[in-house]
py3Dmol code that shows the C-alpha trace and the ligand (Angstrom):
import py3Dmol

protein = """\
ATOM      1  CA  MET A   1     -36.861   8.657 -15.032  1.00  0.00           C
ATOM      2  CA  PRO A   2     -40.544   8.057 -15.911  1.00  0.00           C
ATOM      3  CA  SER A   3     -42.724   9.113 -13.017  1.00  0.00           C
ATOM      4  CA  SER A   4     -44.978   6.647 -11.308  1.00  0.00           C
ATOM      5  CA  PRO A   5     -48.615   6.154 -12.745  1.00  0.00           C
ATOM      6  CA  LEU A   6     -51.147   8.312 -11.266  1.00  0.00           C
ATOM      7  CA  PRO A   7     -53.403   6.204  -8.947  1.00  0.00           C
ATOM      8  CA  ILE A   8     -57.138   6.850  -9.810  1.00  0.00           C
ATOM      9  CA  VAL A   9     -60.375   5.374  -8.794  1.00  0.00           C
ATOM     10  CA  VAL A  10     -63.333   5.556 -11.368  1.00  0.00           C
ATOM     11  CA  LEU A  11     -67.074   5.749 -10.182  1.00  0.00           C
ATOM     12  CA  ILE A  12     -69.550   4.632 -12.825  1.00  0.00           C
ATOM     13  CA  SER A  13     -73.358   3.854 -13.000  1.00  0.00           C
ATOM     14  CA  GLY A  14     -73.572   2.427 -16.332  1.00  0.00           C
ATOM     15  CA  SER A  15     -72.153   1.669 -19.771  1.00  0.00           C
ATOM     16  CA  GLY A  16     -68.593   2.980 -18.877  1.00  0.00           C
ATOM     17  CA  SER A  17     -67.413   3.983 -22.236  1.00  0.00           C
ATOM     18  CA  ASN A  18     -65.426   6.899 -20.786  1.00  0.00           C
ATOM     19  CA  LEU A  19     -63.836   4.234 -18.369  1.00  0.00           C
ATOM     20  CA  GLN A  20     -63.012   2.230 -21.656  1.00  0.00           C
ATOM     21  CA  ALA A  21     -61.431   5.291 -23.145  1.00  0.00           C
ATOM     22  CA  ILE A  22     -59.272   5.860 -20.006  1.00  0.00           C
ATOM     23  CA  ILE A  23     -58.335   2.020 -19.888  1.00  0.00           C
ATOM     24  CA  ASP A  24     -57.430   2.181 -23.675  1.00  0.00           C
ATOM     25  CA  ALA A  25     -55.358   5.449 -23.349  1.00  0.00           C
ATOM     26  CA  ILE A  26     -53.403   3.698 -20.322  1.00  0.00           C
ATOM     27  CA  GLY A  27     -52.860   0.707 -22.758  1.00  0.00           C
ATOM     28  CA  THR A  28     -51.482   2.907 -25.557  1.00  0.00           C
ATOM     29  CA  LEU A  29     -49.239   4.953 -23.120  1.00  0.00           C
ATOM     30  CA  GLN A  30     -51.014   8.110 -23.821  1.00  0.00           C
ATOM     31  CA  LEU A  31     -52.080   8.204 -20.110  1.00  0.00           C
ATOM     32  CA  ASN A  32     -49.636   7.589 -17.216  1.00  0.00           C
ATOM     33  CA  ALA A  33     -52.414   6.332 -14.560  1.00  0.00           C
ATOM     34  CA  GLU A  34     -53.213   3.163 -12.875  1.00  0.00           C
ATOM     35  CA  ILE A  35     -57.040   2.303 -12.303  1.00  0.00           C
ATOM     36  CA  LYS A  36     -56.985   1.069  -8.609  1.00  0.00           C
ATOM     37  CA  ALA A  37     -60.549   0.265  -8.561  1.00  0.00           C
ATOM     38  CA  VAL A  38     -63.906   0.770 -10.509  1.00  0.00           C
ATOM     39  CA  ILE A  39     -66.685   1.429  -8.094  1.00  0.00           C
ATOM     40  CA  SER A  40     -70.387   1.376  -9.325  1.00  0.00           C
ATOM     41  CA  ASN A  41     -73.619   2.183  -7.434  1.00  0.00           C
ATOM     42  CA  LYS A  42     -75.416  -0.457  -9.653  1.00  0.00           C
ATOM     43  CA  ALA A  43     -74.740  -4.087  -9.999  1.00  0.00           C
ATOM     44  CA  GLY A  44     -74.576  -5.902 -13.410  1.00  0.00           C
ATOM     45  CA  VAL A  45     -73.644  -2.748 -15.654  1.00  0.00           C
ATOM     46  CA  LYS A  46     -71.568  -2.957 -18.612  1.00  0.00           C
ATOM     47  CA  GLY A  47     -68.790  -0.743 -17.190  1.00  0.00           C
ATOM     48  CA  LEU A  48     -68.224  -3.481 -14.498  1.00  0.00           C
ATOM     49  CA  GLU A  49     -67.598  -5.882 -17.320  1.00  0.00           C
ATOM     50  CA  ARG A  50     -65.195  -3.749 -19.012  1.00  0.00           C
ATOM     51  CA  ALA A  51     -63.134  -3.321 -15.818  1.00  0.00           C
ATOM     52  CA  GLU A  52     -63.151  -6.968 -14.977  1.00  0.00           C
ATOM     53  CA  LYS A  53     -62.096  -7.710 -18.620  1.00  0.00           C
ATOM     54  CA  ALA A  54     -59.232  -5.160 -18.111  1.00  0.00           C
ATOM     55  CA  GLY A  55     -58.097  -6.963 -14.757  1.00  0.00           C
ATOM     56  CA  ILE A  56     -59.066  -4.076 -12.655  1.00  0.00           C
ATOM     57  CA  PRO A  57     -60.749  -4.615  -9.251  1.00  0.00           C
ATOM     58  CA  THR A  58     -64.374  -3.770  -9.111  1.00  0.00           C
ATOM     59  CA  ARG A  59     -66.686  -2.911  -6.233  1.00  0.00           C
ATOM     60  CA  VAL A  60     -70.486  -2.449  -6.135  1.00  0.00           C
ATOM     61  CA  LEU A  61     -71.917  -0.178  -3.452  1.00  0.00           C
ATOM     62  CA  GLN A  62     -75.675   0.107  -4.072  1.00  0.00           C
ATOM     63  CA  HIS A  63     -77.095   3.276  -2.683  1.00  0.00           C
ATOM     64  CA  THR A  64     -80.528   1.524  -2.241  1.00  0.00           C
ATOM     65  CA  ASP A  65     -78.701  -0.469   0.706  1.00  0.00           C
ATOM     66  CA  PHE A  66     -78.540   2.834   2.734  1.00  0.00           C
ATOM     67  CA  ASP A  67     -80.911   4.900   4.616  1.00  0.00           C
ATOM     68  CA  SER A  68     -79.657   8.128   3.618  1.00  0.00           C
ATOM     69  CA  ARG A  69     -77.380  10.088   1.049  1.00  0.00           C
ATOM     70  CA  GLU A  70     -74.769  10.812   3.709  1.00  0.00           C
ATOM     71  CA  ALA A  71     -74.784   7.366   4.853  1.00  0.00           C
ATOM     72  CA  PHE A  72     -73.878   6.001   1.362  1.00  0.00           C
ATOM     73  CA  ASP A  73     -71.588   8.708   0.596  1.00  0.00           C
ATOM     74  CA  GLN A  74     -69.625   7.984   4.028  1.00  0.00           C
ATOM     75  CA  ALA A  75     -69.192   4.312   2.815  1.00  0.00           C
ATOM     76  CA  LEU A  76     -68.321   5.101  -0.541  1.00  0.00           C
ATOM     77  CA  ALA A  77     -65.535   7.466   0.624  1.00  0.00           C
ATOM     78  CA  GLY A  78     -64.380   4.592   2.935  1.00  0.00           C
ATOM     79  CA  LEU A  79     -64.169   2.334  -0.042  1.00  0.00           C
ATOM     80  CA  ILE A  80     -62.575   4.883  -2.364  1.00  0.00           C
ATOM     81  CA  ASP A  81     -59.946   5.844   0.263  1.00  0.00           C
ATOM     82  CA  ASP A  82     -58.935   2.186   0.806  1.00  0.00           C
ATOM     83  CA  PHE A  83     -57.457   2.507  -2.662  1.00  0.00           C
ATOM     84  CA  ASN A  84     -55.398   5.601  -2.037  1.00  0.00           C
ATOM     85  CA  PRO A  85     -56.336   7.353  -5.410  1.00  0.00           C
ATOM     86  CA  ARG A  86     -54.694  10.959  -6.009  1.00  0.00           C
ATOM     87  CA  LEU A  87     -57.658  11.655  -8.345  1.00  0.00           C
ATOM     88  CA  VAL A  88     -61.375  10.471  -8.335  1.00  0.00           C
ATOM     89  CA  ILE A  89     -62.941  10.316 -11.817  1.00  0.00           C
ATOM     90  CA  LEU A  90     -66.684  10.533 -12.226  1.00  0.00           C
ATOM     91  CA  ALA A  91     -67.485   8.851 -15.436  1.00  0.00           C
ATOM     92  CA  GLY A  92     -71.209   8.610 -15.723  1.00  0.00           C
ATOM     93  CA  PHE A  93     -71.784   8.275 -12.012  1.00  0.00           C
ATOM     94  CA  MET A  94     -75.472   9.223 -11.588  1.00  0.00           C
ATOM     95  CA  ARG A  95     -75.542  10.462  -8.082  1.00  0.00           C
ATOM     96  CA  ILE A  96     -76.041  13.643  -6.502  1.00  0.00           C
ATOM     97  CA  LEU A  97     -73.071  13.951  -3.899  1.00  0.00           C
ATOM     98  CA  SER A  98     -73.225  15.227  -0.381  1.00  0.00           C
ATOM     99  CA  GLU A  99     -71.306  18.240   0.639  1.00  0.00           C
ATOM    100  CA  ASP A 100     -68.995  16.495   3.131  1.00  0.00           C
ATOM    101  CA  PHE A 101     -68.152  13.868   0.270  1.00  0.00           C
ATOM    102  CA  VAL A 102     -67.355  16.842  -2.201  1.00  0.00           C
ATOM    103  CA  THR A 103     -65.319  18.726   0.468  1.00  0.00           C
ATOM    104  CA  HIS A 104     -63.183  15.520   1.099  1.00  0.00           C
ATOM    105  CA  TYR A 105     -62.379  15.185  -2.635  1.00  0.00           C
ATOM    106  CA  MET A 106     -61.994  18.895  -3.303  1.00  0.00           C
ATOM    107  CA  GLY A 107     -59.448  19.480  -6.136  1.00  0.00           C
ATOM    108  CA  ARG A 108     -58.895  15.730  -6.511  1.00  0.00           C
ATOM    109  CA  MET A 109     -62.313  14.785  -8.326  1.00  0.00           C
ATOM    110  CA  LEU A 110     -63.314  15.462 -11.853  1.00  0.00           C
ATOM    111  CA  ASN A 111     -66.479  15.180 -13.705  1.00  0.00           C
ATOM    112  CA  ILE A 112     -67.321  15.242 -17.255  1.00  0.00           C
ATOM    113  CA  HIS A 113     -70.859  16.718 -18.106  1.00  0.00           C
ATOM    114  CA  PRO A 114     -72.245  16.433 -21.699  1.00  0.00           C
ATOM    115  CA  SER A 115     -73.001  20.290 -22.379  1.00  0.00           C
ATOM    116  CA  LEU A 116     -70.853  23.437 -22.811  1.00  0.00           C
ATOM    117  CA  LEU A 117     -71.143  24.513 -19.063  1.00  0.00           C
ATOM    118  CA  PRO A 118     -72.307  26.771 -17.571  1.00  0.00           C
ATOM    119  CA  ASP A 119     -75.107  26.142 -20.055  1.00  0.00           C
ATOM    120  CA  PHE A 120     -77.202  22.978 -19.661  1.00  0.00           C
ATOM    121  CA  THR A 121     -76.557  21.620 -16.304  1.00  0.00           C
ATOM    122  CA  GLY A 122     -78.746  18.618 -15.321  1.00  0.00           C
ATOM    123  CA  LEU A 123     -80.159  15.771 -17.566  1.00  0.00           C
ATOM    124  CA  ASN A 124     -81.188  15.312 -20.971  1.00  0.00           C
ATOM    125  CA  THR A 125     -78.740  17.821 -22.332  1.00  0.00           C
ATOM    126  CA  HIS A 126     -78.775  16.771 -26.022  1.00  0.00           C
ATOM    127  CA  GLN A 127     -82.344  17.137 -26.395  1.00  0.00           C
ATOM    128  CA  ARG A 128     -82.543  20.488 -24.362  1.00  0.00           C
ATOM    129  CA  VAL A 129     -79.742  21.862 -26.863  1.00  0.00           C
ATOM    130  CA  LEU A 130     -81.687  21.117 -29.822  1.00  0.00           C
ATOM    131  CA  ASP A 131     -85.109  22.398 -28.479  1.00  0.00           C
ATOM    132  CA  ALA A 132     -83.008  25.564 -27.737  1.00  0.00           C
ATOM    133  CA  GLY A 133     -81.930  25.934 -31.333  1.00  0.00           C
ATOM    134  CA  ARG A 134     -78.488  25.985 -30.368  1.00  0.00           C
ATOM    135  CA  SER A 135     -75.858  25.803 -33.497  1.00  0.00           C
ATOM    136  CA  GLN A 136     -73.063  24.322 -31.212  1.00  0.00           C
ATOM    137  CA  HIS A 137     -73.080  21.717 -28.503  1.00  0.00           C
ATOM    138  CA  GLY A 138     -70.249  20.348 -26.344  1.00  0.00           C
ATOM    139  CA  VAL A 139     -68.956  18.557 -23.281  1.00  0.00           C
ATOM    140  CA  SER A 140     -67.137  19.803 -20.324  1.00  0.00           C
ATOM    141  CA  VAL A 141     -64.436  18.459 -17.805  1.00  0.00           C
ATOM    142  CA  HIS A 142     -64.546  20.165 -14.493  1.00  0.00           C
ATOM    143  CA  PHE A 143     -63.397  19.824 -10.933  1.00  0.00           C
ATOM    144  CA  VAL A 144     -66.332  18.968  -8.704  1.00  0.00           C
ATOM    145  CA  THR A 145     -67.772  21.373  -6.354  1.00  0.00           C
ATOM    146  CA  ASN A 146     -70.738  21.606  -4.244  1.00  0.00           C
ATOM    147  CA  GLU A 147     -72.891  22.819  -7.030  1.00  0.00           C
ATOM    148  CA  LEU A 148     -74.522  20.356  -9.494  1.00  0.00           C
ATOM    149  CA  ASP A 149     -72.440  20.207 -12.737  1.00  0.00           C
ATOM    150  CA  SER A 150     -70.552  23.140 -12.061  1.00  0.00           C
ATOM    151  CA  GLY A 151     -66.992  23.793 -10.686  1.00  0.00           C
ATOM    152  CA  PRO A 152     -63.908  25.097 -12.346  1.00  0.00           C
ATOM    153  CA  LEU A 153     -63.699  24.016 -16.009  1.00  0.00           C
ATOM    154  CA  VAL A 154     -60.701  22.178 -17.195  1.00  0.00           C
ATOM    155  CA  ILE A 155     -61.296  21.598 -20.899  1.00  0.00           C
ATOM    156  CA  GLN A 156     -64.308  21.465 -23.371  1.00  0.00           C
ATOM    157  CA  ALA A 157     -64.753  20.082 -26.562  1.00  0.00           C
ATOM    158  CA  VAL A 158     -67.209  21.706 -29.044  1.00  0.00           C
ATOM    159  CA  ILE A 159     -69.170  20.334 -32.072  1.00  0.00           C
ATOM    160  CA  ASP A 160     -71.414  21.934 -34.827  1.00  0.00           C
ATOM    161  CA  ILE A 161     -74.873  20.794 -34.636  1.00  0.00           C
ATOM    162  CA  ASN A 162     -75.920  19.744 -38.034  1.00  0.00           C
ATOM    163  CA  PRO A 163     -79.590  20.079 -39.259  1.00  0.00           C
ATOM    164  CA  GLU A 164     -80.081  16.190 -39.395  1.00  0.00           C
ATOM    165  CA  ASP A 165     -78.750  16.016 -35.710  1.00  0.00           C
ATOM    166  CA  THR A 166     -81.143  14.138 -33.300  1.00  0.00           C
ATOM    167  CA  ALA A 167     -80.592  13.678 -29.379  1.00  0.00           C
ATOM    168  CA  ASP A 168     -79.161  10.122 -30.260  1.00  0.00           C
ATOM    169  CA  SER A 169     -76.786  11.482 -32.860  1.00  0.00           C
ATOM    170  CA  LEU A 170     -75.611  14.113 -30.756  1.00  0.00           C
ATOM    171  CA  ALA A 171     -75.134  11.644 -27.757  1.00  0.00           C
ATOM    172  CA  GLU A 172     -72.871   9.429 -30.171  1.00  0.00           C
ATOM    173  CA  ARG A 173     -70.954  12.521 -31.370  1.00  0.00           C
ATOM    174  CA  ILE A 174     -70.507  13.989 -27.971  1.00  0.00           C
ATOM    175  CA  HIS A 175     -69.504  10.588 -26.709  1.00  0.00           C
ATOM    176  CA  GLN A 176     -66.562  10.534 -29.272  1.00  0.00           C
ATOM    177  CA  GLN A 177     -65.276  14.001 -27.864  1.00  0.00           C
ATOM    178  CA  GLU A 178     -65.706  12.662 -24.199  1.00  0.00           C
ATOM    179  CA  HIS A 179     -63.210  10.081 -25.004  1.00  0.00           C
ATOM    180  CA  ILE A 180     -60.646  12.195 -26.355  1.00  0.00           C
ATOM    181  CA  ILE A 181     -60.816  15.129 -23.595  1.00  0.00           C
ATOM    182  CA  TYR A 182     -61.271  12.986 -20.493  1.00  0.00           C
ATOM    183  CA  PRO A 183     -58.043  10.946 -20.722  1.00  0.00           C
ATOM    184  CA  THR A 184     -56.346  14.282 -21.831  1.00  0.00           C
ATOM    185  CA  SER A 185     -57.246  16.135 -18.593  1.00  0.00           C
ATOM    186  CA  ILE A 186     -56.275  12.959 -16.411  1.00  0.00           C
ATOM    187  CA  GLN A 187     -52.898  12.984 -18.163  1.00  0.00           C
ATOM    188  CA  TRP A 188     -52.524  16.762 -17.468  1.00  0.00           C
ATOM    189  CA  PHE A 189     -53.120  16.062 -13.914  1.00  0.00           C
ATOM    190  CA  ALA A 190     -50.577  13.118 -13.902  1.00  0.00           C
ATOM    191  CA  GLU A 191     -48.159  15.389 -15.465  1.00  0.00           C
ATOM    192  CA  GLY A 192     -48.692  17.968 -12.863  1.00  0.00           C
ATOM    193  CA  ARG A 193     -49.746  20.161 -15.450  1.00  0.00           C
ATOM    194  CA  LEU A 194     -53.143  20.421 -14.151  1.00  0.00           C
ATOM    195  CA  CYS A 195     -53.937  21.130 -10.566  1.00  0.00           C
ATOM    196  CA  TRP A 196     -55.981  22.785  -8.041  1.00  0.00           C
ATOM    197  CA  LYS A 197     -54.806  25.889  -6.075  1.00  0.00           C
ATOM    198  CA  ASP A 198     -56.743  28.623  -4.154  1.00  0.00           C
ATOM    199  CA  ASN A 199     -60.105  27.153  -5.065  1.00  0.00           C
ATOM    200  CA  GLN A 200     -59.102  27.268  -8.848  1.00  0.00           C
ATOM    201  CA  ALA A 201     -58.136  24.873 -11.395  1.00  0.00           C
ATOM    202  CA  TRP A 202     -54.629  25.885 -12.756  1.00  0.00           C
ATOM    203  CA  LEU A 203     -52.985  24.520 -16.038  1.00  0.00           C
ATOM    204  CA  ASP A 204     -49.291  25.177 -16.728  1.00  0.00           C
ATOM    205  CA  ASP A 205     -49.060  27.456 -13.761  1.00  0.00           C
ATOM    206  CA  LYS A 206     -51.815  29.730 -14.814  1.00  0.00           C
ATOM    207  CA  PRO A 207     -55.393  29.774 -13.387  1.00  0.00           C
ATOM    208  CA  ILE A 208     -57.847  28.654 -16.228  1.00  0.00           C
ATOM    209  CA  ARG A 209     -60.025  31.606 -16.800  1.00  0.00           C
ATOM    210  CA  VAL A 210     -61.071  30.463 -20.439  1.00  0.00           C
ATOM    211  CA  PRO A 211     -60.789  26.780 -20.631  1.00  0.00           C
ATOM    212  CA  PRO A 212     -58.826  25.133 -23.489  1.00  0.00           C
ATOM    213  CA  ARG A 213     -61.188  23.822 -26.241  1.00  0.00           C
ATOM    214  CA  TRP A 214     -61.001  20.766 -28.374  1.00  0.00           C
ATOM    215  CA  GLN A 215     -62.575  21.687 -31.672  1.00  0.00           C
ATOM    216  CA  ASN A 216     -62.284  20.245 -35.269  1.00  0.00           C
ATOM    217  CA  GLY A 217     -59.299  17.917 -34.139  1.00  0.00           C
ATOM    218  CA  GLN A 218     -57.369  20.661 -32.591  1.00  0.00           C
ATOM    219  CA  LEU A 219     -56.730  22.089 -29.227  1.00  0.00           C
ATOM    220  CA  ILE A 220     -57.191  25.870 -28.942  1.00  0.00           C
ATOM    221  CA  TYR A 221     -55.850  27.170 -25.777  1.00  0.00           C
ATOM    222  CA  LYS A 222     -55.394  30.867 -25.075  1.00  0.00           C
ATOM    223  CA  PRO A 223     -54.420  31.347 -21.371  1.00  0.00           C
ATOM    224  CA  ASP A 224     -53.897  34.785 -21.353  1.00  0.00           C
ATOM    225  CA  VAL A 225     -57.428  35.642 -22.864  1.00  0.00           C
ATOM    226  CA  THR A 226     -59.860  36.738 -19.950  1.00  0.00           C
TER     227      THR A 226
END
"""
ligand_1 = """\
14
GRF
C -71.555 10.709 -20.361
O -72.384 11.271 -21.497
C -70.932 11.770 -19.519
O -70.899 12.810 -19.953
C -71.896 11.712 -18.389
O -72.388 10.505 -18.389
C -72.292 9.759 -19.695
C -71.568 8.424 -19.257
O -71.428 7.679 -20.337
N -71.607 12.245 -17.078
P -70.443 6.441 -20.215
O -71.059 5.614 -19.155
O -68.973 6.659 -19.908
O -70.595 5.657 -21.525
"""
view = py3Dmol.view(width=600, height=400)
view.addModel(protein, "pdb")
view.setStyle({"model": 0}, {"cartoon": {"style": "trace"}})
view.addModel(ligand_1, "xyz")
view.setStyle({"model": 1}, {"stick": {}})
view.zoomTo()
view.show()
């Protein structure tokens, strides 16, 4: 008997192309999940339009309406928990999260960050990778912990940087990779293949020491390499 869809809530602040990839993967049955709600901390963003078009409930909770980060995060957690998700997906949610919030969702909140973590945490990663003269760039999905853009890795996608690449072209190429690996990670969680145990990410009953890599259209995963 097919298992019931994984209930998720997606947090956004902007365009929501990753949200769209998740909506599309559910539509093509590649992802067995149900988006219970899309919550944005900004009104009028494209991601909200995408959600509405797909018939998904939306909420806007503006951080500017709150006196402190903690107060906003508390209200946000209340809103999320009303939808009872098993997994919270940060998809371009441009907020630093307070410790209590992260602890509350430990092991059940994923983020996607446009770099090969642990390198290049923070903003403007595409330009910074070019400035550093790197030959490769990538994107990482990770469980959210209390350090910014860190936390146990789930999967990374890697691309080669071409001489003609700019920050914009890299952003576009990286987005294409994001749209593959984010739905893939969520599906692993939905299938019970990906989980959180002993403060670590596990895939197929093994702690992820070296994350699976999506490269040149192939998934490379050697769980026994340390
Ligand atoms: C992506 O580059 C993601 O890696 C980062 O924020 C961006 C969101 O893009 N965390 P979108 O709103 O999903 O198009």
